[in-house]
All heavy atoms as a GROMACS GRO file, in nm:
protein
  439
    1MET      N    1   1.531  -2.496   3.394
    1MET     CA    2   1.593  -2.518   3.263
    1MET      C    3   1.716  -2.587   3.289
    1MET      O    4   1.796  -2.569   3.370
    1MET     CB    5   1.631  -2.381   3.199
    1MET     CG    6   1.686  -2.386   3.066
    1MET     SD    7   1.692  -2.232   2.983
    1MET     CE    8   1.863  -2.216   2.948
    2SER      N    9   1.730  -2.696   3.205
    2SER     CA   10   1.843  -2.791   3.219
    2SER      C   11   1.965  -2.742   3.133
    2SER      O   12   1.941  -2.694   3.022
    2SER     CB   13   1.801  -2.932   3.181
    2SER     OG   14   1.908  -3.014   3.178
    3THR      N   15   2.086  -2.754   3.192
    3THR     CA   16   2.202  -2.720   3.107
    3THR      C   17   2.282  -2.838   3.058
    3THR      O   18   2.393  -2.824   3.012
    3THR     CB   19   2.295  -2.625   3.191
    3THR    OG1   20   2.329  -2.690   3.311
    3THR    CG2   21   2.222  -2.494   3.220
    4THR      N   22   2.220  -2.958   3.074
    4THR     CA   23   2.292  -3.080   3.037
    4THR      C   24   2.286  -3.086   2.881
    4THR      O   25   2.197  -3.031   2.816
    4THR     CB   26   2.226  -3.207   3.096
    4THR    OG1   27   2.086  -3.204   3.053
    4THR    CG2   28   2.240  -3.211   3.247
    5ASN      N   29   2.387  -3.161   2.821
    5ASN     CA   30   2.392  -3.171   2.675
    5ASN      C   31   2.329  -3.308   2.628
    5ASN      O   32   2.396  -3.399   2.606
    5ASN     CB   33   2.538  -3.166   2.637
    5ASN     CG   34   2.599  -3.031   2.654
    5ASN    OD1   35   2.527  -2.931   2.648
    5ASN    ND2   36   2.731  -3.022   2.681
    6HIS      N   37   2.202  -3.300   2.619
    6HIS     CA   38   2.128  -3.416   2.565
    6HIS      C   39   2.119  -3.402   2.410
    6HIS      O   40   2.107  -3.294   2.366
    6HIS     CB   41   1.989  -3.431   2.634
    6HIS     CG   42   1.998  -3.469   2.776
    6HIS    ND1   43   2.042  -3.581   2.827
    6HIS    CD2   44   1.955  -3.396   2.880
    6HIS    CE1   45   2.035  -3.576   2.962
    6HIS    NE2   46   1.980  -3.473   2.997
    7ASP      N   47   2.115  -3.516   2.345
    7ASP     CA   48   2.103  -3.506   2.196
    7ASP      C   49   1.967  -3.453   2.157
    7ASP      O   50   1.948  -3.410   2.044
    7ASP     CB   51   2.118  -3.655   2.139
    7ASP     CG   52   2.270  -3.691   2.146
    7ASP    OD1   53   2.351  -3.601   2.156
    7ASP    OD2   54   2.292  -3.811   2.125
    8SER      N   55   1.870  -3.465   2.243
    8SER     CA   56   1.732  -3.413   2.204
    8SER      C   57   1.709  -3.275   2.251
    8SER      O   58   1.594  -3.238   2.269
    8SER     CB   59   1.630  -3.509   2.279
    8SER     OG   60   1.645  -3.501   2.412
    9SER      N   61   1.815  -3.197   2.271
    9SER     CA   62   1.796  -3.058   2.314
    9SER      C   63   1.727  -2.975   2.216
    9SER      O   64   1.731  -3.009   2.102
    9SER     CB   65   1.933  -2.997   2.347
    9SER     OG   66   2.000  -2.966   2.237
   10ASP      N   67   1.658  -2.870   2.258
   10ASP     CA   68   1.583  -2.784   2.173
   10ASP      C   69   1.675  -2.717   2.076
   10ASP      O   70   1.644  -2.694   1.960
   10ASP     CB   71   1.516  -2.673   2.250
   10ASP     CG   72   1.395  -2.734   2.331
   10ASP    OD1   73   1.352  -2.836   2.306
   10ASP    OD2   74   1.342  -2.656   2.425
   11ILE      N   75   1.795  -2.686   2.121
   11ILE     CA   76   1.893  -2.611   2.028
   11ILE      C   77   1.935  -2.709   1.912
   11ILE      O   78   1.943  -2.662   1.798
   11ILE     CB   79   2.010  -2.567   2.108
   11ILE    CG1   80   1.973  -2.463   2.204
   11ILE    CG2   81   2.122  -2.510   2.010
   11ILE    CD1   82   2.082  -2.420   2.305
   12LYS      N   83   1.963  -2.835   1.948
   12LYS     CA   84   2.005  -2.929   1.841
   12LYS      C   85   1.893  -2.954   1.740
   12LYS      O   86   1.908  -2.959   1.620
   12LYS     CB   87   2.050  -3.061   1.908
   12LYS     CG   88   2.101  -3.152   1.800
   12LYS     CD   89   2.169  -3.274   1.863
   12LYS     CE   90   2.222  -3.368   1.758
   12LYS     NZ   91   2.298  -3.479   1.807
   13GLN      N   92   1.769  -2.965   1.800
   13GLN     CA   93   1.654  -2.985   1.712
   13GLN      C   94   1.629  -2.868   1.621
   13GLN      O   95   1.600  -2.884   1.497
   13GLN     CB   96   1.522  -3.013   1.795
   13GLN     CG   97   1.519  -3.145   1.856
   13GLN     CD   98   1.398  -3.169   1.943
   13GLN    OE1   99   1.329  -3.069   1.978
   13GLN    NE2  100   1.373  -3.297   1.982
   14ALA      N  101   1.648  -2.753   1.675
   14ALA     CA  102   1.631  -2.626   1.590
   14ALA      C  103   1.730  -2.625   1.479
   14ALA      O  104   1.708  -2.588   1.365
   14ALA     CB  105   1.640  -2.506   1.678
   15ALA      N  106   1.856  -2.659   1.511
   15ALA     CA  107   1.970  -2.656   1.414
   15ALA      C  108   1.942  -2.757   1.306
   15ALA      O  109   1.966  -2.733   1.190
   15ALA     CB  110   2.100  -2.680   1.488
   16GLU      N  111   1.893  -2.869   1.344
   16GLU     CA  112   1.871  -2.976   1.241
   16GLU      C  113   1.752  -2.946   1.157
   16GLU      O  114   1.748  -2.979   1.040
   16GLU     CB  115   1.842  -3.107   1.311
   16GLU     CG  116   1.966  -3.166   1.382
   16GLU     CD  117   1.932  -3.288   1.470
   16GLU    OE1  118   1.814  -3.324   1.498
   16GLU    OE2  119   2.031  -3.351   1.513
   17ASN      N  120   1.658  -2.868   1.206
   17ASN     CA  121   1.529  -2.838   1.130
   17ASN      C  122   1.541  -2.698   1.059
   17ASN      O  123   1.446  -2.654   1.001
   17ASN     CB  124   1.414  -2.847   1.226
   17ASN     CG  125   1.391  -2.986   1.270
   17ASN    OD1  126   1.412  -3.087   1.203
   17ASN    ND2  127   1.341  -2.996   1.394
   18ALA      N  128   1.649  -2.630   1.074
   18ALA     CA  129   1.664  -2.492   1.012
   18ALA      C  130   1.654  -2.510   0.866
   18ALA      O  131   1.714  -2.591   0.796
   18ALA     CB  132   1.798  -2.438   1.059
   19ASP      N  133   1.585  -2.410   0.810
   19ASP     CA  134   1.562  -2.404   0.665
   19ASP      C  135   1.657  -2.295   0.614
   19ASP      O  136   1.626  -2.177   0.623
   19ASP     CB  137   1.415  -2.372   0.626
   19ASP     CG  138   1.394  -2.364   0.483
   19ASP    OD1  139   1.481  -2.377   0.398
   19ASP    OD2  140   1.274  -2.335   0.447
   20SER      N  141   1.763  -2.328   0.552
   20SER     CA  142   1.866  -2.237   0.504
   20SER      C  143   1.809  -2.131   0.399
   20SER      O  144   1.845  -2.013   0.399
   20SER     CB  145   1.986  -2.306   0.451
   20SER     OG  146   1.945  -2.382   0.334
   21LYS      N  147   1.717  -2.172   0.323
   21LYS     CA  148   1.659  -2.080   0.223
   21LYS      C  149   1.573  -1.976   0.292
   21LYS      O  150   1.574  -1.860   0.254
   21LYS     CB  151   1.567  -2.156   0.118
   21LYS     CG  152   1.650  -2.246   0.025
   21LYS     CD  153   1.561  -2.321  -0.069
   21LYS     CE  154   1.648  -2.412  -0.155
   21LYS     NZ  155   1.570  -2.492  -0.248
   22GLN      N  156   1.498  -2.018   0.396
   22GLN     CA  157   1.420  -1.923   0.471
   22GLN      C  158   1.507  -1.830   0.545
   22GLN      O  159   1.478  -1.712   0.553
   22GLN     CB  160   1.316  -2.000   0.565
   22GLN     CG  161   1.225  -1.910   0.647
   22GLN     CD  162   1.125  -1.834   0.555
   22GLN    OE1  163   1.065  -1.893   0.467
   22GLN    NE2  164   1.123  -1.702   0.575
   23ILE      N  165   1.615  -1.878   0.608
   23ILE     CA  166   1.706  -1.788   0.679
   23ILE      C  167   1.766  -1.686   0.584
   23ILE      O  168   1.772  -1.568   0.619
   23ILE     CB  169   1.818  -1.876   0.742
   23ILE    CG1  170   1.761  -1.962   0.855
   23ILE    CG2  171   1.925  -1.790   0.804
   23ILE    CD1  172   1.845  -2.061   0.912
   24ALA      N  173   1.807  -1.731   0.468
   24ALA     CA  174   1.863  -1.638   0.365
   24ALA      C  175   1.762  -1.532   0.328
   24ALA      O  176   1.798  -1.412   0.318
   24ALA     CB  177   1.915  -1.717   0.249
   25GLN      N  178   1.641  -1.570   0.308
   25GLN     CA  179   1.531  -1.478   0.266
   25GLN      C  180   1.506  -1.378   0.381
   25GLN      O  181   1.489  -1.261   0.352
   25GLN     CB  182   1.405  -1.552   0.240
   25GLN     CG  183   1.294  -1.470   0.195
   25GLN     CD  184   1.161  -1.547   0.164
   25GLN    OE1  185   1.168  -1.666   0.154
   25GLN    NE2  186   1.061  -1.476   0.142
   26ASN      N  187   1.509  -1.420   0.500
   26ASN     CA  188   1.487  -1.336   0.617
   26ASN      C  189   1.600  -1.236   0.627
   26ASN      O  190   1.574  -1.121   0.667
   26ASN     CB  191   1.473  -1.412   0.747
   26ASN     CG  192   1.343  -1.496   0.759
   26ASN    OD1  193   1.254  -1.469   0.678
   26ASN    ND2  194   1.338  -1.589   0.847
   27LEU      N  195   1.715  -1.273   0.598
   27LEU     CA  196   1.839  -1.181   0.611
   27LEU      C  197   1.827  -1.076   0.497
   27LEU      O  198   1.880  -0.964   0.511
   27LEU     CB  199   1.966  -1.258   0.607
   27LEU     CG  200   1.994  -1.350   0.736
   27LEU    CD1  201   2.113  -1.427   0.710
   27LEU    CD2  202   2.004  -1.255   0.852
   28LYS      N  203   1.780  -1.113   0.378
   28LYS     CA  204   1.777  -1.027   0.268
   28LYS      C  205   1.667  -0.911   0.285
   28LYS      O  206   1.686  -0.807   0.226
   28LYS     CB  207   1.746  -1.102   0.138
   28LYS     CG  208   1.857  -1.172   0.090
   28LYS     CD  209   1.822  -1.247  -0.042
   28LYS     CE  210   1.938  -1.340  -0.090
   28LYS     NZ  211   1.889  -1.414  -0.208
   29SER      N  212   1.557  -0.943   0.343
   29SER     CA  213   1.444  -0.854   0.346
   29SER      C  214   1.482  -0.726   0.411
   29SER      O  215   1.547  -0.720   0.515
   29SER     CB  216   1.323  -0.916   0.410
   29SER     OG  217   1.351  -0.943   0.546
   30ASP      N  218   1.433  -0.614   0.362
   30ASP     CA  219   1.450  -0.482   0.421
   30ASP      C  220   1.331  -0.449   0.500
   30ASP      O  221   1.240  -0.383   0.465
   30ASP     CB  222   1.465  -0.377   0.303
   30ASP     CG  223   1.594  -0.387   0.234
   30ASP    OD1  224   1.690  -0.431   0.296
   30ASP    OD2  225   1.608  -0.343   0.116
   31LYS      N  226   1.332  -0.492   0.626
   31LYS     CA  227   1.226  -0.468   0.716
   31LYS      C  228   1.244  -0.329   0.785
   31LYS      O  229   1.348  -0.296   0.835
   31LYS     CB  230   1.221  -0.577   0.829
   31LYS     CG  231   1.195  -0.710   0.773
   31LYS     CD  232   1.185  -0.810   0.877
   31LYS     CE  233   1.153  -0.949   0.820
   31LYS     NZ  234   1.162  -1.054   0.921
   32LYS      N  235   1.140  -0.256   0.775
   32LYS     CA  236   1.147  -0.115   0.826
   32LYS      C  237   1.109  -0.126   0.975
   32LYS      O  238   1.016  -0.192   1.010
   32LYS     CB  239   1.050  -0.018   0.762
   32LYS     CG  240   1.082  -0.003   0.613
   32LYS     CD  241   1.208   0.074   0.595
   32LYS     CE  242   1.238   0.092   0.443
   32LYS     NZ  243   1.370   0.136   0.418
   33VAL      N  244   1.182  -0.056   1.055
   33VAL     CA  245   1.155  -0.056   1.198
   33VAL      C  246   1.088   0.077   1.232
   33VAL      O  247   1.135   0.184   1.190
   33VAL     CB  248   1.289  -0.067   1.278
   33VAL    CG1  249   1.264  -0.064   1.426
   33VAL    CG2  250   1.363  -0.200   1.240
   34ASP      N  251   0.974   0.064   1.307
   34ASP     CA  252   0.910   0.185   1.344
   34ASP      C  253   0.998   0.272   1.437
   34ASP      O  254   1.074   0.223   1.518
   34ASP     CB  255   0.778   0.153   1.425
   34ASP     CG  256   0.680   0.086   1.333
   34ASP    OD1  257   0.683   0.103   1.214
   34ASP    OD2  258   0.597   0.012   1.396
   35THR      N  259   0.994   0.398   1.418
   35THR     CA  260   1.065   0.488   1.506
   35THR      C  261   1.009   0.481   1.651
   35THR      O  262   0.882   0.472   1.663
   35THR     CB  263   1.068   0.638   1.462
   35THR    OG1  264   0.937   0.680   1.440
   35THR    CG2  265   1.139   0.647   1.325
   36PRO      N  266   1.086   0.492   1.754
   36PRO     CA  267   1.032   0.485   1.887
   36PRO      C  268   0.947   0.609   1.916
   36PRO      O  269   0.972   0.720   1.861
   36PRO     CB  270   1.152   0.485   1.976
   36PRO     CG  271   1.264   0.531   1.894
   36PRO     CD  272   1.230   0.503   1.748
   37GLU      N  273   0.839   0.589   1.985
   37GLU     CA  274   0.751   0.696   2.023
   37GLU      C  275   0.826   0.785   2.132
   37GLU      O  276   0.901   0.733   2.210
   37GLU     CB  277   0.616   0.654   2.065
   37GLU     CG  278   0.614   0.571   2.191
   37GLU     CD  279   0.466   0.531   2.231
   37GLU    OE1  280   0.416   0.451   2.156
   37GLU    OE2  281   0.414   0.595   2.329
   38SER      N  282   0.796   0.912   2.130
   38SER     CA  283   0.854   1.003   2.224
   38SER      C  284   0.802   0.970   2.367
   38SER      O  285   0.682   0.942   2.385
   38SER     CB  286   0.825   1.145   2.198
   38SER     OG  287   0.877   1.175   2.060
   39LEU      N  288   0.893   0.989   2.458
   39LEU     CA  289   0.856   0.970   2.609
   39LEU      C  290   0.799   1.103   2.661
   39LEU      O  291   0.843   1.206   2.615
   39LEU     CB  292   0.973   0.929   2.691
   39LEU     CG  293   1.041   0.795   2.657
   39LEU    CD1  294   1.166   0.772   2.738
   39LEU    CD2  295   0.940   0.683   2.676
   40SER      N  296   0.708   1.092   2.750
   40SER     CA  297   0.652   1.210   2.814
   40SER      C  298   0.764   1.257   2.911
   40SER      O  299   0.862   1.195   2.940
   40SER     CB  300   0.525   1.179   2.892
   40SER     OG  301   0.557   1.099   3.004
   41GLU      N  302   0.752   1.384   2.958
   41GLU     CA  303   0.854   1.442   3.054
   41GLU      C  304   0.863   1.354   3.172
   41GLU      O  305   0.975   1.334   3.233
   41GLU     CB  306   0.814   1.582   3.086
   41GLU     CG  307   0.923   1.657   3.161
   41GLU     CD  308   0.889   1.797   3.186
   41GLU    OE1  309   0.823   1.867   3.099
   41GLU    OE2  310   0.915   1.850   3.286
   42GLU      N  311   0.756   1.297   3.211
   42GLU     CA  312   0.749   1.215   3.338
   42GLU      C  313   0.829   1.079   3.314
   42GLU      O  314   0.888   1.032   3.402
   42GLU     CB  315   0.604   1.179   3.377
   42GLU     CG  316   0.596   1.103   3.504
   42GLU     CD  317   0.447   1.086   3.538
   42GLU    OE1  318   0.386   1.171   3.597
   42GLU    OE2  319   0.399   0.973   3.509
   43GLU      N  320   0.820   1.034   3.186
   43GLU     CA  321   0.886   0.906   3.160
   43GLU      C  322   1.038   0.923   3.139
   43GLU      O  323   1.111   0.829   3.138
   43GLU     CB  324   0.823   0.848   3.028
   43GLU     CG  325   0.682   0.802   3.052
   43GLU     CD  326   0.612   0.760   2.930
   43GLU    OE1  327   0.639   0.826   2.823
   43GLU    OE2  328   0.530   0.668   2.925
   44GLN      N  329   1.077   1.046   3.109
   44GLN     CA  330   1.225   1.071   3.070
   44GLN      C  331   1.306   1.094   3.204
   44GLN      O  332   1.348   1.197   3.239
   44GLN     CB  333   1.240   1.197   2.984
   44GLN     CG  334   1.177   1.172   2.850
   44GLN     CD  335   1.194   1.294   2.758
   44GLN    OE1  336   1.260   1.389   2.795
   44GLN    NE2  337   1.135   1.295   2.646
   45THR      N  338   1.321   0.981   3.270
   45THR     CA  339   1.399   0.989   3.396
   45THR      C  340   1.535   0.920   3.380
   45THR      O  341   1.543   0.821   3.312
   45THR     CB  342   1.315   0.913   3.510
   45THR    OG1  343   1.302   0.783   3.474
   45THR    CG2  344   1.190   0.984   3.540
   46PRO      N  345   1.640   0.972   3.445
   46PRO     CA  346   1.770   0.909   3.434
   46PRO      C  347   1.771   0.781   3.508
   46PRO      O  348   1.698   0.760   3.598
   46PRO     CB  349   1.866   1.014   3.491
   46PRO     CG  350   1.781   1.090   3.584
   46PRO     CD  351   1.635   1.092   3.525
   47PHE      N  352   1.867   0.693   3.470
   47PHE     CA  353   1.873   0.564   3.536
   47PHE      C  354   1.938   0.584   3.672
   47PHE      O  355   1.904   0.517   3.776
   47PHE     CB  356   1.955   0.466   3.458
   47PHE     CG  357   1.887   0.411   3.336
   47PHE    CD1  358   1.912   0.461   3.208
   47PHE    CD2  359   1.788   0.315   3.351
   47PHE    CE1  360   1.854   0.421   3.106
   47PHE    CE2  361   1.723   0.263   3.244
   47PHE     CZ  362   1.749   0.318   3.114
   48ILE      N  363   2.025   0.678   3.686
   48ILE     CA  364   2.101   0.711   3.805
   48ILE      C  365   2.069   0.860   3.835
   48ILE      O  366   2.090   0.941   3.758
   48ILE     CB  367   2.248   0.686   3.800
   48ILE    CG1  368   2.272   0.534   3.767
   48ILE    CG2  369   2.317   0.717   3.922
   48ILE    CD1  370   2.412   0.505   3.733
   49GLU      N  371   2.032   0.888   3.961
   49GLU     CA  372   2.006   1.027   3.997
   49GLU      C  373   2.148   1.106   3.993
   49GLU      O  374   2.247   1.047   4.040
   49GLU     CB  375   1.943   1.034   4.131
   49GLU     CG  376   1.808   0.969   4.141
   49GLU     CD  377   1.749   0.969   4.276
   49GLU    OE1  378   1.779   1.066   4.356
   49GLU    OE2  379   1.659   0.890   4.301
   50ASP      N  380   2.135   1.223   3.949
   50ASP     CA  381   2.256   1.306   3.937
   50ASP      C  382   2.338   1.318   4.063
   50ASP      O  383   2.458   1.308   4.064
   50ASP     CB  384   2.231   1.444   3.879
   50ASP     CG  385   2.225   1.446   3.736
   50ASP    OD1  386   2.274   1.352   3.666
   50ASP    OD2  387   2.186   1.554   3.680
   51GLU      N  388   2.274   1.337   4.178
   51GLU     CA  389   2.343   1.349   4.299
   51GLU      C  390   2.410   1.220   4.349
   51GLU      O  391   2.503   1.224   4.433
   51GLU     CB  392   2.254   1.410   4.417
   51GLU     CG  393   2.130   1.325   4.444
   51GLU     CD  394   2.008   1.371   4.373
   51GLU    OE1  395   2.020   1.458   4.280
   51GLU    OE2  396   1.901   1.316   4.396
   52LEU      N  397   2.378   1.105   4.294
   52LEU     CA  398   2.436   0.980   4.326
   52LEU      C  399   2.555   0.943   4.238
   52LEU      O  400   2.635   0.855   4.270
   52LEU     CB  401   2.332   0.865   4.324
   52LEU     CG  402   2.219   0.880   4.419
   52LEU    CD1  403   2.121   0.767   4.401
   52LEU    CD2  404   2.273   0.879   4.565
   53ARG      N  405   2.570   1.018   4.125
   53ARG     CA  406   2.678   0.980   4.026
   53ARG      C  407   2.810   1.015   4.084
   53ARG      O  408   2.827   1.119   4.144
   53ARG     CB  409   2.650   1.054   3.894
   53ARG     CG  410   2.524   1.002   3.826
   53ARG     CD  411   2.501   1.068   3.696
   53ARG     NE  412   2.618   1.054   3.610
   53ARG     CZ  413   2.619   1.100   3.481
   53ARG    NH1  414   2.521   1.169   3.435
   53ARG    NH2  415   2.734   1.084   3.407
   54THR      N  416   2.909   0.931   4.050
   54THR     CA  417   3.046   0.952   4.096
   54THR      C  418   3.135   0.977   3.978
   54THR      O  419   3.255   0.997   3.993
   54THR     CB  420   3.096   0.832   4.177
   54THR    OG1  421   3.093   0.716   4.091
   54THR    CG2  422   3.013   0.815   4.301
   55ASP      N  423   3.088   0.983   3.859
   55ASP     CA  424   3.165   0.981   3.730
   55ASP      C  425   3.182   1.131   3.692
   55ASP      O  426   3.234   1.160   3.579
   55ASP     CB  427   3.113   0.899   3.626
   55ASP     CG  428   2.973   0.937   3.587
   55ASP    OD1  429   2.902   0.993   3.659
   55ASP    OD2  430   2.940   0.895   3.472
   56LYS      N  431   3.127   1.225   3.757
   56LYS     CA  432   3.125   1.362   3.715
   56LYS      C  433   3.251   1.438   3.775
   56LYS      O  434   3.298   1.409   3.877
   56LYS     CB  435   3.007   1.440   3.757
   56LYS     CG  436   2.888   1.400   3.674
   56LYS     CD  437   2.760   1.482   3.711
   56LYS     CE  438   2.659   1.460   3.609
   56LYS     NZ  439   2.550   1.553   3.628
   0.00000   0.00000   0.00000
Protein backbone atom coordinates (compact mmCIF):
# COMPACT_ATOMS: atom_id res chain seq x y z
CA MET A 1 0.00 0.00 0.00
CA SER A 2 1.40 3.34 -0.99
CA THR A 3 1.29 6.29 1.36
CA THR A 4 2.17 8.92 -1.24
CA ASN A 5 -0.28 11.72 -1.94
CA HIS A 6 -1.25 11.27 -5.58
CA ASP A 7 -4.25 13.11 -7.00
CA SER A 8 -5.68 9.80 -8.18
CA SER A 9 -5.77 8.25 -4.72
CA ASP A 10 -8.71 6.05 -3.76
CA ILE A 11 -9.59 8.38 -0.90
CA LYS A 12 -9.75 11.43 -3.14
CA GLN A 13 -11.82 9.56 -5.72
CA ALA A 14 -14.22 8.37 -3.02
CA ALA A 15 -14.57 11.90 -1.64
CA GLU A 16 -15.26 13.32 -5.09
CA ASN A 17 -17.83 10.63 -5.87
CA ALA A 18 -19.63 10.70 -2.51
CA ASP A 19 -23.41 11.11 -2.73
CA SER A 20 -24.41 13.44 0.10
CA LYS A 21 -28.09 12.44 -0.17
CA GLN A 22 -27.24 8.75 0.19
CA ILE A 23 -24.94 9.49 3.14
CA ALA A 24 -27.71 11.47 4.87
CA GLN A 25 -30.19 8.64 4.24
CA ASN A 26 -27.76 6.06 5.65
CA LEU A 27 -27.26 8.15 8.79
CA LYS A 28 -31.03 8.56 9.33
CA SER A 29 -31.99 4.90 9.08
CA ASP A 30 -32.63 3.02 12.29
CA LYS A 31 -30.75 -0.16 11.58
CA LYS A 32 -31.29 -2.80 14.22
CA VAL A 33 -28.19 -4.66 15.27
CA ASP A 34 -28.52 -8.31 16.16
CA THR A 35 -27.65 -9.13 19.73
CA PRO A 36 -24.42 -11.10 20.01
CA GLU A 37 -24.86 -14.80 20.49
CA SER A 38 -23.80 -16.28 23.81
CA LEU A 39 -20.40 -17.87 24.04
CA SER A 40 -19.98 -21.41 25.25
CA GLU A 41 -18.11 -21.95 28.51
CA GLU A 42 -15.09 -23.05 26.48
CA GLU A 43 -15.18 -19.83 24.44
CA GLN A 44 -15.40 -17.57 27.50
CA THR A 45 -11.70 -17.30 28.18
CA PRO A 46 -9.96 -14.23 29.60
CA PHE A 47 -7.45 -12.42 27.43
CA ILE A 48 -4.89 -12.58 30.20
CA GLU A 49 -4.61 -15.47 32.61
CA ASP A 50 -5.33 -14.44 36.20
CA GLU A 51 -1.98 -15.63 37.52
CA LEU A 52 -0.16 -13.40 35.01
CA ARG A 53 -2.06 -10.24 35.88
CA THR A 54 -0.17 -7.51 37.74
CA ASP A 55 -3.06 -5.10 38.21
CA LYS A 56 -4.68 -6.92 41.13
